[in-house]
C-alpha atoms as a printed R data frame, in Angstrom:
    type eleno elety resid chain resno       x        y        z
1   ATOM     1    CA   MET     A     1  79.608 -183.782 -111.657
2   ATOM     2    CA   ALA     A     2  77.466 -186.302 -112.860
3   ATOM     3    CA   GLN     A     3  74.469 -184.322 -115.204
4   ATOM     4    CA   LEU     A     4  75.795 -180.682 -114.787
5   ATOM     5    CA   ALA     A     5  77.335 -181.285 -118.391
6   ATOM     6    CA   GLY     A     6  74.129 -182.317 -119.826
7   ATOM     7    CA   THR     A     7  72.157 -180.005 -117.782
8   ATOM     8    CA   SER     A     8  74.735 -177.372 -119.798
9   ATOM     9    CA   GLY     A     9  73.676 -178.496 -122.865
10  ATOM    10    CA   ASP     A    10  69.994 -177.575 -122.398
11  ATOM    11    CA   ALA     A    11  70.935 -173.804 -121.278
12  ATOM    12    CA   ARG     A    12  73.424 -173.471 -124.226
13  ATOM    13    CA   ALA     A    13  70.564 -174.980 -126.535
14  ATOM    14    CA   ARG     A    14  67.686 -172.655 -125.105
15  ATOM    15    CA   ALA     A    15  70.220 -169.627 -125.680
16  ATOM    16    CA   GLY     A    16  70.875 -170.231 -128.989
17  ATOM    17    CA   LEU     A    17  67.556 -170.839 -130.242
18  ATOM    18    CA   SER     A    18  66.588 -167.457 -128.517
19  ATOM    19    CA   PHE     A    19  69.058 -165.819 -130.549
20  ATOM    20    CA   PHE     A    20  69.506 -167.165 -133.485
21  ATOM    21    CA   GLU     A    21  65.441 -166.165 -133.935
22  ATOM    22    CA   ALA     A    22  66.580 -163.205 -132.845
23  ATOM    23    CA   GLU     A    23  68.999 -162.099 -135.203
24  ATOM    24    CA   SER     A    24  68.261 -164.796 -138.282
25  ATOM    25    CA   GLY     A    25  67.173 -161.662 -140.303
26  ATOM    26    CA   ARG     A    26  70.130 -158.797 -139.548
27  ATOM    27    CA   ILE     A    27  72.340 -162.226 -140.363
28  ATOM    28    CA   ALA     A    28  70.643 -162.542 -143.635
29  ATOM    29    CA   ARG     A    29  71.335 -159.464 -144.455
30  ATOM    30    CA   LEU     A    30  74.840 -159.346 -143.474
31  ATOM    31    CA   CYS     A    31  75.721 -162.394 -145.333
32  ATOM    32    CA   LEU     A    32  74.622 -159.939 -148.366
33  ATOM    33    CA   THR     A    33  76.451 -156.584 -147.315
34  ATOM    34    CA   LEU     A    34  79.645 -159.199 -146.794
35  ATOM    35    CA   ALA     A    35  79.194 -160.533 -150.304
36  ATOM    36    CA   ARG     A    36  79.442 -157.160 -152.254
37  ATOM    37    CA   ARG     A    37  82.216 -156.453 -150.131
38  ATOM    38    CA   PHE     A    38  83.970 -159.556 -151.073
39  ATOM    39    CA   VAL     A    39  82.744 -159.061 -154.913
40  ATOM    40    CA   ALA     A    40  84.525 -155.508 -154.748
41  ATOM    41    CA   GLY     A    41  87.770 -156.704 -153.726
42  ATOM    42    CA   GLY     A    42  87.230 -156.584 -149.961
43  ATOM    43    CA   ARG     A    43  88.419 -158.845 -147.443
44  ATOM    44    CA   LEU     A    44  87.717 -160.006 -143.411
45  ATOM    45    CA   VAL     A    45  90.408 -158.407 -141.181
46  ATOM    46    CA   ALA     A    46  89.602 -159.869 -137.566
47  ATOM    47    CA   VAL     A    47  90.986 -158.295 -134.640
48  ATOM    48    CA   GLY     A    48  92.154 -160.513 -131.726
49  ATOM    49    CA   GLY     A    49  92.529 -158.631 -128.474
50  ATOM    50    CA   SER     A    50  91.981 -160.726 -125.577
51  ATOM    51    CA   PRO     A    51  93.379 -163.966 -125.521
52  ATOM    52    CA   GLN     A    52  90.178 -165.528 -126.453
53  ATOM    53    CA   ALA     A    53  89.309 -163.331 -129.545
54  ATOM    54    CA   TRP     A    54  93.209 -163.827 -130.920
55  ATOM    55    CA   SER     A    55  91.724 -167.342 -130.813
56  ATOM    56    CA   ASP     A    56  88.365 -166.235 -132.841
57  ATOM    57    CA   ALA     A    57  90.390 -163.929 -135.051
58  ATOM    58    CA   HIS     A    58  92.208 -166.867 -136.282
59  ATOM    59    CA   HIS     A    59  89.333 -168.934 -136.329
60  ATOM    60    CA   VAL     A    60  87.346 -166.353 -138.620
61  ATOM    61    CA   ALA     A    61  90.384 -166.596 -140.550
62  ATOM    62    CA   VAL     A    62  91.305 -169.864 -141.126
63  ATOM    63    CA   GLU     A    63  87.267 -171.051 -141.990
64  ATOM    64    CA   PHE     A    64  87.004 -168.715 -144.673
65  ATOM    65    CA   VAL     A    65  90.471 -169.000 -146.228
66  ATOM    66    CA   HIS     A    66  90.748 -172.251 -146.186
67  ATOM    67    CA   PRO     A    67  86.937 -173.890 -146.809
68  ATOM    68    CA   VAL     A    68  86.230 -177.128 -145.203
69  ATOM    69    CA   ILE     A    69  83.096 -177.802 -147.578
70  ATOM    70    CA   VAL     A    70  84.075 -179.149 -151.267
71  ATOM    71    CA   GLY     A    71  82.789 -176.443 -153.616
72  ATOM    72    CA   LYS     A    72  83.204 -173.863 -151.822
73  ATOM    73    CA   ARG     A    73  86.108 -171.007 -152.521
74  ATOM    74    CA   ALA     A    74  88.440 -169.719 -150.006
75  ATOM    75    CA   LEU     A    75  87.739 -165.942 -148.983
76  ATOM    76    CA   PRO     A    76  90.226 -163.259 -148.530
77  ATOM    77    CA   ALA     A    77  90.675 -163.182 -144.420
78  ATOM    78    CA   LEU     A    78  93.607 -161.914 -142.236
79  ATOM    79    CA   ALA     A    79  93.857 -162.099 -138.438
80  ATOM    80    CA   VAL     A    80  95.579 -158.848 -136.708
81  ATOM    81    CA   ALA     A    81  96.607 -157.493 -133.676
82  ATOM    82    CA   PRO     A    82  94.708 -154.522 -132.825
83  ATOM    83    CA   GLU     A    83  97.455 -151.736 -133.329
84  ATOM    84    CA   ASP     A    84  98.028 -153.467 -136.954
85  ATOM    85    CA   VAL     A    85  94.565 -152.049 -138.170
86  ATOM    86    CA   SER     A    86  94.943 -149.511 -139.765
87  ATOM    87    CA   THR     A    87  98.256 -150.485 -141.676
88  ATOM    88    CA   VAL     A    88  96.289 -153.465 -142.743
89  ATOM    89    CA   ALA     A    89  92.574 -152.568 -143.458
90  ATOM    90    CA   ARG     A    90  92.496 -151.158 -146.891
91  ATOM    91    CA   GLY     A    91  88.862 -149.555 -149.047
92  ATOM    92    CA   GLU     A    92  86.260 -152.460 -148.781
93  ATOM    93    CA   ASP     A    93  87.780 -154.341 -146.100
94  ATOM    94    CA   VAL     A    94  85.010 -155.457 -143.476
95  ATOM    95    CA   VAL     A    95  86.590 -155.625 -139.507
96  ATOM    96    CA   VAL     A    96  85.632 -157.927 -137.080
97  ATOM    97    CA   SER     A    97  86.102 -157.881 -133.418
98  ATOM    98    CA   PHE     A    98  84.945 -159.580 -130.713
99  ATOM    99    CA   GLU     A    99  83.554 -159.048 -127.100
100 ATOM   100    CA   PRO     A   100  81.257 -157.776 -128.286
101 ATOM   101    CA   LEU     A   101  81.218 -159.324 -131.607
102 ATOM   102    CA   THR     A   102  81.237 -156.967 -134.548
103 ATOM   103    CA   ILE     A   103  80.793 -156.941 -137.760
104 ATOM   104    CA   GLY     A   104  81.696 -153.852 -140.008
105 ATOM   105    CA   GLU     A   105  78.873 -151.908 -138.458
106 ATOM   106    CA   GLU     A   106  76.605 -154.613 -137.130
107 ATOM   107    CA   VAL     A   107  76.718 -155.576 -132.941
108 ATOM   108    CA   PHE     A   108  75.788 -158.962 -131.439
109 ATOM   109    CA   GLU     A   109  75.380 -159.998 -128.052
110 ATOM   110    CA   PRO     A   110  74.016 -162.821 -127.353
111 ATOM   111    CA   PRO     A   111  71.632 -163.053 -124.332
112 ATOM   112    CA   THR     A   112  73.713 -164.285 -121.790
113 ATOM   113    CA   ASP     A   113  75.817 -163.368 -118.526
114 ATOM   114    CA   ASP     A   114  78.436 -166.806 -119.280
115 ATOM   115    CA   PRO     A   115  81.457 -165.838 -121.281
116 ATOM   116    CA   PHE     A   116  82.080 -168.995 -122.503
117 ATOM   117    CA   VAL     A   117  77.993 -169.675 -123.824
118 ATOM   118    CA   ALA     A   118  78.722 -166.104 -125.235
119 ATOM   119    CA   GLN     A   119  81.958 -167.137 -127.053
120 ATOM   120    CA   GLU     A   120  80.253 -170.403 -128.432
121 ATOM   121    CA   LEU     A   121  77.267 -168.519 -130.330
122 ATOM   122    CA   CYS     A   122  79.608 -165.989 -131.851
123 ATOM   123    CA   GLU     A   123  81.288 -168.854 -133.424
124 ATOM   124    CA   THR     A   124  78.383 -170.252 -134.581
125 ATOM   125    CA   LEU     A   125  77.366 -167.149 -135.868
126 ATOM   126    CA   TYR     A   126  80.417 -166.429 -137.754
127 ATOM   127    CA   HIS     A   127  80.693 -169.965 -139.063
128 ATOM   128    CA   VAL     A   128  77.106 -169.189 -140.625
129 ATOM   129    CA   LEU     A   129  78.213 -166.210 -142.320
130 ATOM   130    CA   TRP     A   130  80.524 -168.032 -143.419
131 ATOM   131    CA   GLU     A   131  78.706 -170.809 -145.224
132 ATOM   132    CA   LEU     A   132  75.530 -168.715 -146.370
133 ATOM   133    CA   VAL     A   133  77.641 -165.585 -147.760
134 ATOM   134    CA   HIS     A   134  78.767 -167.733 -150.619
135 ATOM   135    CA   VAL     A   135  75.045 -167.936 -151.651
136 ATOM   136    CA   PHE     A   136  74.778 -163.953 -152.793
137 ATOM   137    CA   PHE     A   137  77.652 -164.853 -154.848
138 ATOM   138    CA   GLU     A   138  75.416 -166.420 -157.493
139 ATOM   139    CA   HIS     A   139  73.000 -163.078 -157.449
140 ATOM   140    CA   LEU     A   140  75.751 -160.722 -157.781
141 ATOM   141    CA   GLY     A   141  76.463 -160.566 -161.421
142 ATOM   142    CA   GLY     A   142  78.274 -164.210 -161.791
143 ATOM   143    CA   SER     A   143  81.061 -162.615 -159.391
144 ATOM   144    CA   GLU     A   144  83.892 -165.117 -159.399
145 ATOM   145    CA   ALA     A   145  84.294 -164.254 -155.696
146 ATOM   146    CA   GLY     A   146  82.955 -167.180 -154.597
147 ATOM   147    CA   GLY     A   147  80.134 -169.871 -154.960
148 ATOM   148    CA   GLY     A   148  81.442 -173.240 -156.648
149 ATOM   149    CA   ALA     A   149  79.314 -176.203 -156.996
150 ATOM   150    CA   SER     A   150  76.777 -175.599 -153.843
151 ATOM   151    CA   GLY     A   151  73.779 -175.610 -155.004
152 ATOM   152    CA   PHE     A   152  73.535 -179.597 -153.821
153 ATOM   153    CA   LEU     A   153  73.397 -178.003 -150.128
154 ATOM   154    CA   TYR     A   154  71.316 -175.332 -150.861
155 ATOM   155    CA   PRO     A   155  68.896 -175.936 -153.576
156 ATOM   156    CA   PHE     A   156  67.199 -172.668 -153.559
157 ATOM   157    CA   LEU     A   157  69.978 -171.484 -155.747
158 ATOM   158    CA   GLU     A   158  69.071 -172.604 -159.053
159 ATOM   159    CA   ARG     A   159  66.151 -170.190 -158.858
160 ATOM   160    CA   ARG     A   160  68.498 -167.183 -159.267
161 ATOM   161    CA   GLU     A   161  65.886 -164.724 -158.271
162 ATOM   162    CA   ALA     A   162  65.979 -161.141 -159.630
163 ATOM   163    CA   ASP     A   163  65.031 -159.707 -156.168
164 ATOM   164    CA   LEU     A   164  67.201 -160.444 -153.430
165 ATOM   165    CA   ASP     A   165  64.595 -160.078 -150.758
166 ATOM   166    CA   GLU     A   166  63.685 -163.711 -151.969
167 ATOM   167    CA   VAL     A   167  67.055 -164.674 -151.477
168 ATOM   168    CA   VAL     A   168  67.921 -163.049 -148.273
169 ATOM   169    CA   GLU     A   169  64.537 -164.457 -146.842
170 ATOM   170    CA   ASP     A   170  65.762 -167.986 -147.956
171 ATOM   171    CA   VAL     A   171  68.769 -167.562 -145.859
172 ATOM   172    CA   ARG     A   172  67.269 -166.453 -142.977
173 ATOM   173    CA   ARG     A   173  65.126 -169.452 -142.810
174 ATOM   174    CA   SER     A   174  68.503 -171.423 -143.324
175 ATOM   175    CA   VAL     A   175  70.503 -169.597 -140.816
176 ATOM   176    CA   LEU     A   176  67.481 -170.713 -138.572
177 ATOM   177    CA   MET     A   177  67.898 -174.590 -139.633
178 ATOM   178    CA   LYS     A   178  71.926 -174.248 -138.622
179 ATOM   179    CA   SER     A   179  71.022 -172.826 -135.515
180 ATOM   180    CA   GLU     A   180  68.798 -175.706 -134.487
181 ATOM   181    CA   GLU     A   181  71.199 -178.443 -135.845
182 ATOM   182    CA   VAL     A   182  73.989 -177.129 -133.284
183 ATOM   183    CA   ALA     A   183  71.527 -176.051 -130.721
184 ATOM   184    CA   ALA     A   184  70.840 -180.083 -130.631
185 ATOM   185    CA   LEU     A   185  74.191 -181.134 -131.362
186 ATOM   186    CA   ARG     A   186  75.490 -179.284 -128.383
187 ATOM   187    CA   ALA     A   187  72.648 -181.018 -126.068
188 ATOM   188    CA   GLN     A   188  74.209 -184.503 -127.476
189 ATOM   189    CA   THR     A   189  77.436 -184.015 -127.500
190 ATOM   190    CA   LEU     A   190  76.994 -182.601 -123.390
191 ATOM   191    CA   ALA     A   191  74.408 -185.015 -122.360
192 ATOM   192    CA   GLU     A   192  76.228 -187.964 -123.994
193 ATOM   193    CA   GLY     A   193  79.669 -186.858 -122.660
194 ATOM   194    CA   ASP     A   194  78.657 -186.297 -119.475
195 ATOM   195    CA   GLU     A   195  80.256 -188.283 -117.371
196 ATOM   196    CA   VAL     A   196  83.418 -188.699 -119.679
197 ATOM   197    CA   LEU     A   197  83.827 -184.895 -119.262
198 ATOM   198    CA   GLY     A   198  83.851 -185.535 -115.862
199 ATOM   199    CA   ALA     A   199  85.965 -188.216 -115.397
200 ATOM   200    CA   ALA     A   200  88.193 -185.928 -117.934
201 ATOM   201    CA   ALA     A   201  88.067 -182.990 -115.458
202 ATOM   202    CA   ALA     A   202  88.946 -184.747 -112.377
203 ATOM   203    CA   VAL     A   203  92.456 -185.923 -113.969
204 ATOM   204    CA   VAL     A   204  92.734 -182.410 -116.012
205 ATOM   205    CA   ARG     A   205  92.330 -181.291 -112.228
206 ATOM   206    CA   ARG     A   206  94.657 -183.456 -110.411
207 ATOM   207    CA   VAL     A   207  97.532 -183.246 -113.061
208 ATOM   208    CA   LEU     A   208  97.526 -179.452 -112.751
209 ATOM   209    CA   ASP     A   209  97.127 -179.684 -108.637
210 ATOM   210    CA   GLU     A   210 100.144 -181.820 -108.973
211 ATOM   211    CA   GLY     A   211 102.167 -179.125 -110.642
212 ATOM   212    CA   GLY     A   212 101.875 -180.782 -114.278
213 ATOM   213    CA   THR     A   213 101.016 -179.342 -117.550
214 ATOM   214    CA   LEU     A   214  98.233 -179.640 -120.190
215 ATOM   215    CA   TYR     A   215  98.965 -179.832 -123.990
216 ATOM   216    CA   ALA     A   216  96.327 -178.784 -126.330
217 ATOM   217    CA   PHE     A   217  96.520 -179.763 -130.044
218 ATOM   218    CA   GLY     A   218  94.676 -179.711 -133.259
219 ATOM   219    CA   ASN     A   219  94.776 -178.594 -137.086
220 ATOM   220    CA   GLY     A   220  93.201 -176.243 -138.868
221 ATOM   221    CA   GLY     A   221  89.966 -174.566 -136.580
222 ATOM   222    CA   SER     A   222  90.530 -177.197 -134.280
223 ATOM   223    CA   ALA     A   223  93.956 -175.444 -133.876
224 ATOM   224    CA   THR     A   224  92.003 -172.155 -132.482
225 ATOM   225    CA   ASP     A   225  90.073 -174.586 -130.448
226 ATOM   226    CA   ALA     A   226  93.400 -175.458 -128.733
227 ATOM   227    CA   MET     A   227  94.586 -171.969 -128.372
228 ATOM   228    CA   ASP     A   228  91.166 -171.211 -126.946
229 ATOM   229    CA   VAL     A   229  91.647 -174.258 -124.242
230 ATOM   230    CA   VAL     A   230  94.982 -173.043 -123.533
231 ATOM   231    CA   ALA     A   231  93.658 -169.131 -122.923
232 ATOM   232    CA   ASP     A   232  91.160 -170.459 -120.796
233 ATOM   233    CA   PHE     A   233  93.126 -172.578 -118.651
234 ATOM   234    CA   ARG     A   234  95.482 -170.231 -118.263
235 ATOM   235    CA   ALA     A   235  93.179 -166.341 -118.366
236 ATOM   236    CA   ALA     A   236  89.391 -167.681 -117.620
237 ATOM   237    CA   PRO     A   237  87.645 -164.462 -118.104
238 ATOM   238    CA   GLN     A   238  85.816 -165.899 -115.091
239 ATOM   239    CA   GLY     A   239  88.535 -165.440 -113.450
240 ATOM   240    CA   TRP     A   240  89.479 -168.724 -111.972
241 ATOM   241    CA   PRO     A   241  93.146 -168.677 -110.782
242 ATOM   242    CA   ALA     A   242  95.781 -169.547 -113.800
243 ATOM   243    CA   ARG     A   243  96.495 -172.694 -114.738
244 ATOM   244    CA   ARG     A   244  99.272 -174.818 -116.412
245 ATOM   245    CA   ALA     A   245  98.636 -174.979 -120.275
246 ATOM   246    CA   VAL     A   246 100.438 -174.951 -123.602
247 ATOM   247    CA   ASP     A   247  99.472 -174.647 -126.957
248 ATOM   248    CA   LEU     A   248 101.359 -176.807 -129.395
249 ATOM   249    CA   THR     A   249  99.781 -175.155 -132.527
250 ATOM   250    CA   ALA     A   250 101.281 -171.556 -131.160
251 ATOM   251    CA   ASP     A   251 104.706 -171.814 -133.127
252 ATOM   252    CA   PRO     A   252 105.114 -171.101 -136.787
253 ATOM   253    CA   ALA     A   253 108.636 -171.841 -136.596
254 ATOM   254    CA   ILE     A   254 108.683 -174.890 -134.758
255 ATOM   255    CA   LEU     A   255 105.345 -176.460 -137.176
256 ATOM   256    CA   THR     A   256 106.986 -175.083 -140.361
257 ATOM   257    CA   ALA     A   257 109.922 -176.804 -139.501
258 ATOM   258    CA   LEU     A   258 108.705 -179.976 -138.673
259 ATOM   259    CA   ALA     A   259 106.181 -179.953 -141.339
260 ATOM   260    CA   ASN     A   260 109.288 -178.701 -143.843
261 ATOM   261    CA   ASP     A   261 111.805 -181.555 -142.487
262 ATOM   262    CA   ILE     A   262 109.665 -184.328 -141.377
263 ATOM   263    CA   GLY     A   263 105.919 -184.258 -142.549
264 ATOM   264    CA   PRO     A   264 102.926 -182.493 -140.871
265 ATOM   265    CA   GLU     A   265 102.210 -186.195 -139.077
266 ATOM   266    CA   VAL     A   266 104.873 -185.444 -136.289
267 ATOM   267    CA   LEU     A   267 103.685 -181.620 -135.378
268 ATOM   268    CA   PHE     A   268 102.392 -182.479 -132.035
269 ATOM   269    CA   ALA     A   269 104.097 -185.623 -131.332
270 ATOM   270    CA   ARG     A   270 107.311 -183.923 -131.589
271 ATOM   271    CA   GLN     A   271 106.490 -181.063 -129.242
272 ATOM   272    CA   LEU     A   272 105.803 -184.129 -126.547
273 ATOM   273    CA   ILE     A   273 108.428 -185.158 -126.769
274 ATOM   274    CA   ALA     A   274 110.487 -182.146 -126.330
275 ATOM   275    CA   TYR     A   275 108.197 -180.304 -123.451
276 ATOM   276    CA   ALA     A   276 106.126 -183.323 -122.120
277 ATOM   277    CA   VAL     A   277 106.814 -185.694 -118.813
278 ATOM   278    CA   GLU     A   278 105.005 -188.614 -117.137
279 ATOM   279    CA   GLY     A   279 101.924 -187.132 -114.995
280 ATOM   280    CA   ASP     A   280 101.174 -184.696 -117.425
281 ATOM   281    CA   VAL     A   281  98.105 -184.390 -120.080
282 ATOM   282    CA   ALA     A   282  97.031 -184.139 -123.437
283 ATOM   283    CA   LEU     A   283  93.990 -182.613 -124.938
284 ATOM   284    CA   ALA     A   284  93.552 -183.495 -128.742
285 ATOM   285    CA   ILE     A   285  90.745 -182.059 -130.773
286 ATOM   286    CA   THR     A   286  89.455 -183.188 -134.028
287 ATOM   287    CA   THR     A   287  86.536 -183.796 -136.293
288 ATOM   288    CA   SER     A   288  87.482 -186.124 -137.758
289 ATOM   289    CA   GLY     A   289  88.823 -188.807 -134.794
290 ATOM   290    CA   GLY     A   290  91.773 -189.789 -137.088
291 ATOM   291    CA   SER     A   291  94.456 -187.025 -138.440
292 ATOM   292    CA   ALA     A   292  97.673 -189.032 -139.159
293 ATOM   293    CA   ASN     A   293  99.352 -186.209 -136.405
294 ATOM   294    CA   ILE     A   294  96.552 -186.011 -133.596
295 ATOM   295    CA   VAL     A   295  96.897 -190.564 -133.930
296 ATOM   296    CA   GLU     A   296 100.654 -190.099 -133.684
297 ATOM   297    CA   ALA     A   297 100.580 -187.395 -130.857
298 ATOM   298    CA   LEU     A   298  98.226 -189.267 -128.475
299 ATOM   299    CA   GLU     A   299 100.472 -192.527 -128.887
300 ATOM   300    CA   GLU     A   300 103.451 -190.577 -127.645
301 ATOM   301    CA   ALA     A   301 101.641 -189.041 -125.220
302 ATOM   302    CA   ARG     A   302 100.971 -192.764 -123.677
303 ATOM   303    CA   ARG     A   303 104.389 -194.178 -124.231
304 ATOM   304    CA   ARG     A   304 105.604 -190.932 -122.034
305 ATOM   305    CA   GLY     A   305 103.182 -191.741 -119.366
306 ATOM   306    CA   LEU     A   306 100.802 -188.786 -120.194
307 ATOM   307    CA   ALA     A   307  96.832 -188.567 -119.326
308 ATOM   308    CA   THR     A   308  94.987 -188.386 -122.479
309 ATOM   309    CA   VAL     A   309  91.777 -186.908 -123.433
310 ATOM   310    CA   ALA     A   310  90.033 -186.487 -127.059
311 ATOM   311    CA   LEU     A   311  87.590 -184.614 -128.641
312 ATOM   312    CA   VAL     A   312  86.463 -186.562 -132.114
313 ATOM   313    CA   GLY     A   313  83.826 -185.886 -134.605
314 ATOM   314    CA   TYR     A   314  81.854 -188.250 -136.761
315 ATOM   315    CA   ASP     A   315  81.662 -191.653 -135.299
316 ATOM   316    CA   GLY     A   316  84.713 -191.282 -133.286
317 ATOM   317    CA   GLY     A   317  86.762 -192.426 -135.935
318 ATOM   318    CA   ARG     A   318  90.412 -194.243 -134.860
319 ATOM   319    CA   ILE     A   319  90.784 -192.345 -131.585
320 ATOM   320    CA   LEU     A   320  87.317 -193.866 -130.136
321 ATOM   321    CA   SER     A   321  87.556 -197.577 -131.916
322 ATOM   322    CA   GLU     A   322  90.658 -198.148 -131.185
323 ATOM   323    CA   ARG     A   323  90.570 -196.549 -127.769
324 ATOM   324    CA   LEU     A   324  94.061 -194.188 -128.425
325 ATOM   325    CA   ALA     A   325  92.706 -191.682 -125.720
326 ATOM   326    CA   ASP     A   326  91.936 -192.567 -121.901
327 ATOM   327    CA   HIS     A   327  88.536 -189.848 -122.114
328 ATOM   328    CA   VAL     A   328  86.968 -189.297 -125.487
329 ATOM   329    CA   VAL     A   329  83.706 -187.248 -126.275
330 ATOM   330    CA   VAL     A   330  82.172 -187.544 -129.639
331 ATOM   331    CA   THR     A   331  79.862 -185.297 -131.162
332 ATOM   332    CA   ARG     A   332  78.220 -187.141 -133.316
333 ATOM   333    CA   SER     A   333  77.781 -185.194 -136.570
334 ATOM   334    CA   ASP     A   334  79.689 -185.211 -140.079
335 ATOM   335    CA   HIS     A   335  78.822 -181.065 -140.461
336 ATOM   336    CA   ILE     A   336  82.578 -179.910 -139.731
337 ATOM   337    CA   PRO     A   337  81.479 -176.743 -138.489
338 ATOM   338    CA   ARG     A   338  78.524 -177.897 -136.411
339 ATOM   339    CA   ILE     A   339  81.233 -180.418 -134.710
340 ATOM   340    CA   GLN     A   340  83.736 -177.849 -133.871
341 ATOM   341    CA   GLU     A   341  80.427 -175.327 -132.431
342 ATOM   342    CA   ALA     A   342  79.804 -178.533 -129.977
343 ATOM   343    CA   GLN     A   343  83.176 -179.190 -129.107
344 ATOM   344    CA   ALA     A   344  83.834 -175.443 -128.121
345 ATOM   345    CA   SER     A   345  80.899 -175.988 -125.701
346 ATOM   346    CA   ALA     A   346  82.728 -179.720 -124.562
347 ATOM   347    CA   CYS     A   347  86.073 -177.773 -123.973
348 ATOM   348    CA   HIS     A   348  84.537 -174.650 -122.031
349 ATOM   349    CA   VAL     A   349  82.681 -177.494 -119.817
350 ATOM   350    CA   LEU     A   350  85.581 -179.174 -119.159
351 ATOM   351    CA   ARG     A   351  87.620 -175.967 -117.689
352 ATOM   352    CA   GLU     A   352  84.523 -175.142 -115.399
353 ATOM   353    CA   LEU     A   353  84.373 -178.869 -114.270
354 ATOM   354    CA   VAL     A   354  88.126 -178.446 -113.441
355 ATOM   355    CA   GLU     A   355  86.933 -175.311 -110.839
356 ATOM   356    CA   LEU     A   356  84.251 -177.185 -109.622
357 ATOM   357    CA   PRO     A   357  85.182 -177.869 -106.040
358 ATOM   358    CA   THR     A   358  85.116 -181.825 -105.233
């Protein structure tokens, strides 16, 4: 498996740069359209059909409702099933669907036949929309719909152009900058993590072949990545055999009971106590590398004899420094949306490697 992940990172980088170079102008104009709809009281209604699309719908919702960049305000977004759109959507709402990514009237189809790469590029696109839609609130009559203290991120906000065409052009250039950033980060994550991903995939394959289970978990956007991992193991779009996998973020009754009665630090550890047995494998996804409930779950997994894999951001955090997982893939950035996008690639490569012949 040596070098396969790194080679895949280069191919992904090329596909992403090509896609965003072609679409940057349309994406910038879409940011303005969405800003106007939000100002008018609209929401995003993200529709999940397939298991993978369902994870994307939840990812859109959590990113817009729970902004991770200080100074940006929450924006309304909902994840709904296809049959519920007609009873939920209203007025100025914008419907978002997937496979292909469709936002209102705009359809985006990345230049690839690989369903994993296409999904990764679409994730970057809706992250970029979330980041840059805020720019236009500053120019739409002093709207209270968004914005906040974001001038330090986008200095051109201070100019307050009367002509929004100039702002659209600034945003277009920012789209390209972000695409270059994530292309480099995907390449770094997969090249540096090549051997780790190969070793982790060998362990995961052995566990699954012997009848064990993969348990995936994370918080926020990382929870939706865990959801997607499980979807890919159970029903890969490539038609690979279904594998035994459980999403520990999936049951809101269990999560809210644990959070309310004990505390959020036990959300995943308590579920591992209930479900996991020696010989299973735990997959933790965290941008910080040190979330309390992720750390506690990995410690519990080790006590119970599980193999452990972790995808982490920043410098690896506690999970890397304290060797809390057997296999740790580090995405070296402190920008959460870009970390999540590179981690999505790592999850997909892990799934691919599991199916490679030994």
